[in-house]
C-alpha positions as CSV (number, residue, x, y, z in Angstrom):
1,A,135.4,144.4,109.1
2,L,139.0,145.3,108.2
3,H,140.0,141.8,109.4
4,N,137.3,139.9,107.4
5,F,137.8,141.7,104.0
6,P,141.3,140.1,103.3
7,E,140.0,136.7,104.5
8,G,137.5,136.8,101.7
9,I,140.2,137.7,99.2
10,A,142.5,134.9,100.5
11,T,139.7,132.3,100.3
12,Y,138.8,133.4,96.7
13,L,142.5,133.3,95.5
14,G,143.0,130.0,97.3
15,T,140.0,128.5,95.5
16,L,141.4,129.7,92.2
17,K,144.7,128.0,92.9
18,D,143.2,124.7,94.1
19,P,139.6,124.2,95.1
20,R,140.8,121.9,98.0
21,L,142.9,124.8,99.3
22,G,140.0,127.2,99.1
23,F,137.7,124.7,100.9
24,A,140.3,124.2,103.6
25,L,140.7,128.0,104.0
26,A,136.9,128.4,104.1
27,I,136.6,125.8,106.9
28,G,139.5,127.2,108.9
29,I,138.1,130.7,108.6
30,A,134.6,129.6,109.4
31,L,135.8,127.9,112.6
32,H,137.7,131.0,113.8
33,N,134.8,133.2,112.9
34,I,132.8,131.7,115.8
35,P,134.9,133.2,118.6
36,E,135.4,136.3,116.4
37,G,131.7,136.8,116.3
38,I,131.5,136.4,120.0
39,A,134.3,138.9,120.5
40,V,132.3,141.4,118.4
41,A,128.9,140.7,119.8
42,T,129.7,140.6,123.5
43,P,131.0,144.2,124.0
44,V,128.2,145.6,121.8
45,Y,125.6,143.7,123.9
46,Y,127.0,144.8,127.2
47,A,127.3,148.4,126.0
48,T,123.8,148.6,124.5
49,E,122.0,145.8,126.3
50,S,120.4,145.0,123.0
51,R,120.7,141.6,121.3
52,V,119.5,143.1,118.1
53,Q,122.3,145.7,118.1
54,A,124.9,143.0,118.9
55,F,123.5,140.9,116.0
56,I,123.5,143.8,113.6
57,W,127.1,144.8,114.3
58,T,128.3,141.2,114.1
59,F,126.4,140.6,110.9
60,M,127.7,143.8,109.3
61,S,131.3,142.8,110.3
62,A,130.8,139.3,108.8
63,L,129.5,140.7,105.5
64,F,132.9,142.1,104.6
65,E,134.3,138.6,104.1
66,P,132.1,137.7,101.1
67,L,132.5,141.3,99.9
68,G,136.2,140.8,99.8
69,G,135.8,137.7,97.7
70,L,133.3,139.4,95.4
71,I,135.6,142.4,94.8
72,C,138.5,140.1,94.2
73,F,136.4,138.2,91.7
74,L,135.4,141.4,89.8
75,L,138.8,143.0,89.8
76,I,141.5,140.3,89.6
77,P,142.0,138.1,86.6
78,K,142.2,134.3,87.1
79,G,145.9,134.2,86.2
80,V,147.5,136.1,89.0
81,G,151.2,135.6,89.6
82,H,152.9,133.8,92.4
83,Y,154.3,137.0,93.8
84,F,150.8,138.5,94.1
85,E,149.4,135.4,95.7
86,G,152.3,135.4,98.2
87,V,151.6,139.0,99.2
88,V,147.9,138.3,99.6
89,F,148.4,135.2,101.7
90,G,151.1,136.9,103.7
């Protein structure tokens, strides 16, 4: 969850800067979320032997990405400076 939250922020800010950049970030993050989801679900499944628990924990972790974008949308104005963008993307 801590890893996904800033990804949502970066995707939102990238989309503000240039929609093509935001789209490219979204595609890249979506592709890397596949093995990330497996990395979250596998240990939970083997620890609990429950597919439902593995799905719930993976889904909860994934929800933090759009939550990061939503919070950024609500709190950050559209005209952020280059320094702030650099810090977020860094």
